[in-house]
C-alpha positions as CSV (number, residue, x, y, z in Angstrom):
1,M,92.1,116.3,94.6
2,A,88.9,118.2,93.9
3,M,86.9,117.1,96.8
4,E,87.7,116.5,100.5
5,L,86.9,112.9,101.3
6,G,88.9,112.4,104.4
7,R,91.0,109.4,105.0
8,Y,88.2,106.9,105.5
9,G,84.7,106.4,104.2
10,V,82.0,103.7,104.1
11,W,80.9,101.6,101.1
12,H,77.5,99.8,100.9
13,G,74.7,99.1,98.5
14,G,71.7,101.3,98.7
15,Q,69.6,98.5,100.5
16,H,72.0,98.8,103.5
17,Y,71.8,102.6,103.8
18,G,69.1,104.8,105.4
19,P,68.9,108.3,106.7
20,E,69.7,107.3,110.3
21,L,72.8,105.2,109.3
22,A,74.0,107.9,107.0
23,A,73.7,110.6,109.7
24,G,75.4,108.3,112.3
25,L,78.3,107.6,110.0
26,E,78.8,111.3,109.4
27,Q,78.7,112.0,113.2
28,A,81.2,109.1,113.7
29,G,83.7,111.1,111.5
30,Y,83.7,109.2,108.2
31,G,84.5,111.5,105.3
32,A,82.5,109.9,102.5
33,L,79.6,107.6,101.9
34,W,79.9,105.4,98.8
35,L,76.9,104.0,97.2
36,G,77.8,100.6,96.0
37,G,76.5,98.3,93.4
38,S,74.9,99.8,90.3
39,P,72.9,102.8,91.3
40,A,70.2,103.8,88.8
41,A,70.9,106.7,86.5
42,G,68.4,108.9,88.4
43,L,70.8,108.7,91.5
44,R,67.9,109.0,93.9
45,D,69.7,106.8,96.5
46,A,72.5,109.3,96.5
47,E,70.0,112.1,97.0
48,V,68.7,110.4,100.1
49,L,72.2,110.2,101.5
50,L,73.0,113.8,100.8
51,A,69.7,115.0,102.3
52,A,70.3,113.0,105.5
53,T,73.7,114.5,106.0
54,T,75.2,118.1,106.1
55,S,78.8,117.9,105.0
56,V,80.0,114.4,104.2
57,A,80.8,113.6,100.6
58,V,78.6,111.1,98.7
59,G,79.9,109.0,95.8
60,T,78.7,106.3,93.5
61,S,80.8,103.2,93.3
62,I,79.8,102.6,90.6
63,V,77.2,103.7,88.1
64,N,77.3,100.9,85.4
65,I,77.6,102.6,82.1
66,W,76.1,99.7,80.2
67,A,72.9,100.2,82.1
68,S,72.8,104.0,82.3
69,A,72.5,106.6,79.6
70,A,75.2,109.2,80.0
71,A,72.7,112.1,79.3
72,E,70.5,110.9,82.2
73,V,73.5,110.4,84.5
74,A,74.7,113.9,83.7
75,A,71.3,115.5,84.3
76,S,71.2,113.7,87.7
77,Y,74.7,114.9,88.5
78,H,73.7,118.5,87.8
79,R,70.5,118.1,89.9
80,L,72.5,116.9,92.9
81,E,75.1,119.6,92.4
82,D,72.4,122.3,92.4
83,E,70.8,120.8,95.6
84,H,74.0,119.9,97.5
85,P,76.9,121.9,96.0
86,G,80.4,120.3,96.1
87,R,79.4,117.1,97.9
88,F,78.8,114.6,95.2
89,L,81.4,112.6,93.3
90,L,80.1,110.6,90.3
91,G,81.9,107.2,90.1
92,I,81.3,105.2,86.9
93,G,82.5,101.9,85.6
94,I,82.2,99.2,83.0
95,G,80.6,96.5,85.2
96,H,81.0,92.8,84.5
97,R,81.2,90.8,81.3
98,E,79.0,88.1,82.9
99,H,76.2,90.5,83.6
100,T,76.1,92.3,80.3
101,G,74.7,90.9,77.1
102,E,76.5,93.3,74.8
103,Y,79.9,93.5,76.5
104,K,82.1,94.6,73.7
105,S,84.9,97.2,73.2
106,P,84.8,98.0,77.0
107,Y,87.6,100.5,76.9
108,E,86.2,102.4,74.0
109,T,82.7,102.3,75.7
110,I,84.3,104.0,78.7
111,V,86.0,106.7,76.6
112,G,82.7,107.3,74.8
113,F,80.8,107.7,78.0
114,L,83.4,110.2,79.3
115,D,83.1,112.1,76.1
116,E,79.4,112.4,76.6
117,L,79.9,113.6,80.2
118,D,82.3,116.2,78.9
119,D,79.7,117.4,76.4
120,A,77.2,117.6,79.3
121,K,79.6,119.6,81.3
122,V,80.2,117.2,84.1
123,P,83.6,118.3,85.4
124,A,86.4,115.8,85.1
125,D,87.4,116.5,88.7
126,R,84.0,115.6,90.0
127,R,83.9,112.1,88.5
128,A,86.0,109.0,89.1
129,L,86.4,105.6,87.4
130,A,86.4,102.0,88.6
131,A,89.8,100.8,87.6
132,L,91.8,97.6,88.3
133,G,94.2,97.1,85.4
134,P,96.9,99.6,84.2
135,K,95.1,100.8,81.1
136,V,92.0,101.9,82.8
137,L,94.0,103.2,85.8
138,Q,95.8,105.5,83.3
139,L,92.5,106.5,81.8
140,S,91.2,107.4,85.2
141,G,94.1,109.7,85.9
142,A,93.8,111.3,82.5
143,R,90.0,111.9,82.3
144,T,88.7,111.9,85.8
145,A,89.6,112.8,89.4
146,G,91.0,109.3,89.8
147,A,90.5,105.7,90.5
148,L,88.1,103.6,92.6
149,P,89.6,100.0,92.9
150,Y,87.5,97.3,94.4
151,L,88.5,94.1,96.0
152,T,92.2,94.7,96.0
153,T,95.2,94.7,98.4
154,P,97.8,97.3,99.6
155,E,100.2,95.7,97.0
156,H,97.7,96.7,94.3
157,T,97.4,100.1,95.8
158,R,101.1,100.6,95.7
159,E,101.3,99.6,92.0
160,A,98.2,101.7,91.2
161,R,99.9,104.7,92.8
162,R,103.0,104.2,90.6
163,T,100.7,104.0,87.5
164,L,98.7,107.1,88.4
165,G,101.5,109.2,89.8
166,G,100.9,112.0,92.3
167,G,97.9,114.3,92.6
168,V,95.4,111.8,91.3
169,L,92.7,110.4,93.7
170,L,93.2,106.7,94.6
171,A,90.4,105.4,96.8
172,P,90.3,101.7,97.2
173,E,87.5,99.8,98.8
174,Q,88.3,97.3,101.5
175,M,85.9,94.6,103.0
176,V,86.3,93.9,106.8
177,V,84.8,91.6,109.4
178,L,85.1,92.6,113.1
179,E,85.6,89.1,114.4
180,T,88.6,87.7,116.2
181,D,87.8,84.1,115.4
182,P,89.3,83.5,112.0
183,E,87.1,80.6,111.1
184,I,83.9,82.6,111.8
185,A,85.3,85.6,110.0
186,R,86.3,83.5,107.0
187,A,82.9,82.0,106.7
188,V,81.4,85.5,106.6
189,A,84.0,86.6,104.0
190,R,83.5,83.5,101.8
191,D,79.8,84.2,101.7
192,R,80.4,87.6,100.4
193,L,83.1,86.7,98.0
194,A,81.2,83.9,96.4
195,T,79.7,86.1,93.6
196,Y,83.0,87.7,92.8
197,L,84.7,84.3,92.3
198,Q,82.5,83.9,89.2
199,L,83.6,87.2,87.7
200,S,86.5,87.3,85.2
201,N,87.6,90.8,85.9
202,Y,88.3,90.1,89.5
203,L,89.9,86.7,88.7
204,A,92.2,88.5,86.3
205,S,93.1,91.2,88.9
206,W,93.9,88.6,91.5
207,R,96.1,86.7,89.1
208,R,98.1,89.9,88.5
209,L,98.5,90.0,92.3
210,G,100.0,86.5,92.3
211,F,97.0,84.3,93.1
212,T,96.4,81.2,91.1
213,D,93.4,79.0,90.1
214,D,94.0,76.9,93.2
215,D,93.1,80.0,95.2
216,F,89.7,80.3,93.5
217,T,88.3,76.9,94.4
218,N,86.1,75.8,97.2
219,G,85.1,79.3,98.2
220,G,88.6,80.7,98.0
221,S,91.8,79.8,99.8
222,D,92.5,81.1,103.2
223,K,95.3,83.2,101.6
224,L,92.9,84.8,99.2
225,V,90.1,85.3,101.7
226,D,92.5,86.9,104.2
227,A,93.9,89.3,101.6
228,M,90.5,90.4,100.3
229,V,88.7,90.7,103.7
230,L,90.4,92.0,106.7
231,H,89.3,90.5,110.0
232,G,90.2,90.6,113.6
233,S,89.7,93.2,116.4
234,A,89.0,96.8,115.6
235,V,92.7,97.7,116.2
236,E,93.9,94.8,113.9
237,V,91.4,95.8,111.1
238,A,92.4,99.5,111.4
239,A,96.1,98.5,110.9
240,G,95.1,96.7,107.7
241,L,93.2,99.7,106.5
242,K,96.1,102.0,107.2
243,A,98.3,99.8,105.0
244,H,96.4,101.1,102.0
245,L,97.2,104.7,103.0
246,D,100.8,103.8,103.6
247,A,100.9,102.2,100.1
248,G,99.7,105.4,98.4
249,A,95.9,105.6,98.8
250,D,94.3,109.0,99.6
251,H,91.2,107.4,101.0
252,V,89.9,104.0,101.9
253,A,86.2,103.0,101.5
254,I,85.4,100.5,104.2
255,Q,82.7,97.8,103.7
256,L,81.8,96.2,107.0
257,L,80.4,92.7,106.5
258,G,77.9,91.0,108.9
259,H,74.8,89.0,109.0
260,E,71.8,90.3,107.0
261,G,69.8,92.9,108.9
262,I,72.5,93.6,111.4
263,D,72.8,97.2,112.7
264,L,76.0,98.4,111.1
265,L,76.5,101.6,113.0
266,P,78.0,100.2,116.3
267,G,80.7,98.4,114.3
268,Y,81.6,101.5,112.4
269,E,81.6,103.6,115.5
270,A,84.0,101.1,117.2
271,L,86.3,101.2,114.2
272,A,86.2,105.0,113.9
273,T,87.7,105.3,117.5
274,V,90.9,103.5,116.4
275,L,91.4,104.6,112.8
276,E,94.6,106.6,112.2
C-alpha cells in the first residue's frame, strides 16, 4: 500500500465536514478522512480538510468521472500533492446510471479516464477505484492502489480480497448508528438507504450477496437494513467494523448516521475508544 491510512477512517459528504470536525477526528486517532458524494474536480473540499489537519490522509470517495474532466482532476491532484505531500488519495468512480444521461460503456469509460490520469502523471498508487463487481475490482487492482467498495458486508469484503489478492488496498465503507434500540436505529438507517434502493448498481451488488427483490421493498427488509447499517452500542458496532478487517480489508471508512445538524464528533470519539 502506497499510503498509510490506518485501520479506520471517517466517510462523509463535504456538507458534514468542517475544519473543527476534521481536526477533532484526527485527534481522536482516525487515519483517513474520506470526502463522500461526488466532489467537484477542483477538489477544494479536500483542500479544506488537508489544511485543517496535519498528518491524516484525505481521500475522495468518489470523484464522478462522468461529471469531471480527467485533466482538471489531475491538475487538482498535483496542486494538493504540492501543498500537502503524500497525504491525498484520489478516489474515482463511474457513478450511477440513474443520475447520468449518457451512461454508456462504463467500463471503457473508466479505463479511458485512467489512461488520461496516466498521461497526466497521476501515480497509480495514489488513486483508487470505486468497485463492487469482480470486473471493476480486478481493474482497481491492476490500475490503481486498490478498491473502495460502498454499502457492502464482510462477506463482500472476503470475496473482494479473493479477487484482488494480497498487497492491494481494500477499504470498504460502512454505515453505523450508535443506538441500542433496534427500531430507532432501523428508522435512521432506512432514511439513509432510501436513495440507494433506487439505484441499480447497489441492487445488483446486493443480489450477488444473496438478497432478493423482497428485501428491497417497504424501505428494505430488516435483514438488508441490519446488514448494510451496523447499529447498537459502541462496542457492538466496533465488533461489526472489525469483521471487515478480519475478512481481509486493510481499512474501514466509517459513516456515522444521525439526525441532520447533529454534532458527529462525540459519537466518533466514543467509537474510537473501543475500536481494535
